[in-house]
C-alpha positions in Angstrom: 184.2 -116.7 80.1 185.5 -120.1 78.9 187.2 -118.5 75.9 188.7 -115.8 78.1 190.1 -118.4 80.5 191.4 -120.5 77.6 193.4 -117.6 76.2 194.6 -116.5 79.7 196.2 -119.9 80.2 197.6 -120.0 76.7 199.0 -116.4 76.5 202.7 -117.3 77.3 203.0 -120.0 74.7 200.6 -118.7 72.1 203.1 -117.2 69.7 205.4 -120.2 69.6 202.5 -122.7 69.4 200.9 -120.8 66.5 203.8 -119.7 64.5 206.1 -122.7 65.0 203.8 -125.6 65.5 201.0 -124.9 63.0 202.5 -122.2 60.7 199.9 -119.6 61.5 200.1 -116.9 58.7 196.9 -115.0 59.4 198.7 -112.0 60.9 201.0 -111.7 57.9 198.3 -111.9 55.2 196.0 -109.5 57.1 198.7 -107.0 57.9 199.9 -107.0 54.2 196.3 -106.5 53.0 195.8 -103.5 55.4 199.2 -101.9 55.0 198.9 -101.5 51.2 195.5 -99.8 51.7 196.2 -97.2 54.3 198.4 -94.1 54.4 201.8 -94.0 56.1 200.5 -92.1 59.1 197.2 -93.9 59.5 195.5 -94.7 62.8 194.4 -98.3 62.7 192.5 -100.7 65.0 193.7 -104.3 65.5 190.5 -105.9 66.7 191.2 -109.1 68.7 194.9 -108.3 68.8 195.8 -111.2 71.0 199.6 -111.2 71.7 200.3 -108.5 69.0 201.3 -110.6 66.1 199.4 -108.4 63.6 200.8 -105.3 65.2 204.3 -106.5 64.7 203.5 -107.4 61.0 202.0 -104.0 60.4 205.1 -102.2 61.9 207.4 -104.3 59.7 205.5 -102.9 56.7 204.9 -99.3 57.8 206.9 -97.9 60.7 204.7 -94.7 60.9 201.4 -96.4 61.6 199.6 -95.8 64.9 198.0 -98.9 66.1 195.4 -99.4 68.9 194.5 -102.9 70.0 191.5 -104.5 71.7 191.2 -108.1 73.0 189.0 -110.1 75.4 191.9 -111.4 77.5 194.1 -109.3 79.8 197.0 -111.8 79.7 197.0 -111.6 75.8 197.0 -107.8 76.1 200.1 -108.0 78.4 201.9 -110.0 75.7 200.9 -107.3 73.1 202.1 -104.6 75.4 205.5 -106.2 75.6 206.0 -106.0 71.8 205.8 -102.2 71.8 203.8 -101.9 68.6 200.6 -100.4 70.1 199.6 -96.9 71.2 196.7 -98.1 73.3 195.5 -101.6 74.3 192.1 -102.1 75.9 189.9 -105.0 77.0 186.8 -105.4 74.7 184.4 -108.1 73.8 183.7 -108.1 70.1 180.5 -110.1 70.6 178.8 -106.9 71.5 179.0 -103.1 71.1 182.5 -101.5 71.4 181.2 -98.7 73.7 184.6 -97.3 74.4 185.2 -96.4 70.7 183.5 -93.6 68.9 182.2 -93.7 65.3 184.5 -93.0 62.4 187.7 -92.9 64.4 190.1 -95.2 62.5 191.7 -95.0 59.0 191.4 -98.8 58.9 190.8 -101.9 60.9 192.2 -105.4 60.9 190.9 -108.6 62.5 192.9 -111.8 62.2 192.1 -115.1 64.0 188.8 -113.9 65.6 186.2 -114.8 63.0 186.5 -118.6 63.4 184.3 -121.4 64.7 183.1 -120.8 68.3 184.6 -117.3 68.7 183.0 -114.1 67.3 180.1 -114.4 64.9 179.4 -112.3 61.7 177.7 -109.5 63.6 181.1 -108.6 65.1 181.8 -107.0 61.7 179.2 -104.3 62.3 181.2 -102.7 65.0 184.4 -102.6 62.9 182.5 -100.8 60.2 181.1 -98.3 62.7 184.5 -97.4 64.1 186.3 -96.8 60.8 185.9 -93.7 58.6 184.0 -93.8 55.3 186.3 -95.0 52.6 188.5 -96.9 55.0 189.4 -100.6 54.7 188.3 -103.3 57.1 190.5 -106.5 56.7 189.3 -109.8 58.1 190.4 -113.4 58.1 187.6 -115.8 58.4 188.4 -119.5 58.9 187.2 -121.4 55.9 185.2 -123.8 58.0 183.2 -120.8 59.4 182.9 -118.8 56.2 179.6 -120.3 55.0 178.6 -122.5 57.9 178.6 -119.6 60.4 177.1 -117.0 58.1 180.1 -114.9 57.2 179.6 -115.2 53.5 175.9 -114.1 53.8 176.9 -111.2 56.2 179.5 -109.8 53.7 176.9 -110.0 50.9 174.2 -108.3 53.1 176.6 -105.5 54.0 177.3 -104.7 50.4 173.6 -105.0 49.4 172.6 -102.6 52.1 175.2 -100.1 50.9 177.3 -100.2 54.1 180.4 -101.6 52.4 181.9 -102.4 49.1 183.7 -105.7 48.8 187.2 -105.1 47.5 188.6 -108.6 47.8 187.7 -112.1 49.0 190.5 -114.6 48.5 191.0 -118.2 49.7 194.3 -118.0 51.5 196.6 -120.2 53.6 196.0 -119.9 57.3 197.8 -122.7 59.1 200.5 -123.8 56.6 201.6 -126.9 58.6 198.0 -128.1 59.0 196.7 -127.3 55.5 194.1 -125.0 56.9 192.7 -122.1 54.9 190.8 -118.9 55.5 189.0 -116.3 53.4 190.9 -113.0 53.4 188.2 -110.3 53.2 188.8 -106.7 52.4 185.8 -104.3 52.8 185.6 -100.6 52.1 183.3 -98.7 54.4 180.8 -96.5 52.6 
């Protein structure tokens, strides 16, 4: 509830605060990683879509994508809706099951800015894997301060060891360019 309220209050200034003030590039790197791994007419999920920054970056790279978005905060979804990049936008809490989404629906999923300290933990990855088709990519940004400390590195390794995913890429990437903050860009292939 506290996180939902925080983002409700921040929704109008979110884009300018992140893009201009701190140089947030998570949406760009995540969209680039997904766009080069899905077909031109793919159906993709932007999980934790916020104000739609990833959706805009995906459309810049591939005009024919169909994008659905989910987010915890209604005000953030309204900002996403205003950008016109999404087919559907729904409220969802990634800390639990995504009941409204069937198995094996999407040709890919992307999640930027959600896997960070105090937000969604590593178990949130399980639902992204469930809702994409076998062979599809799941692209994540994980704040570097959360990567090992919050168990994301271990989770990614466990997913591969259990045969649920194949790790395609893990790269240490810029995240907030004006604050010298980094993330791990993770690309998984669902098996």
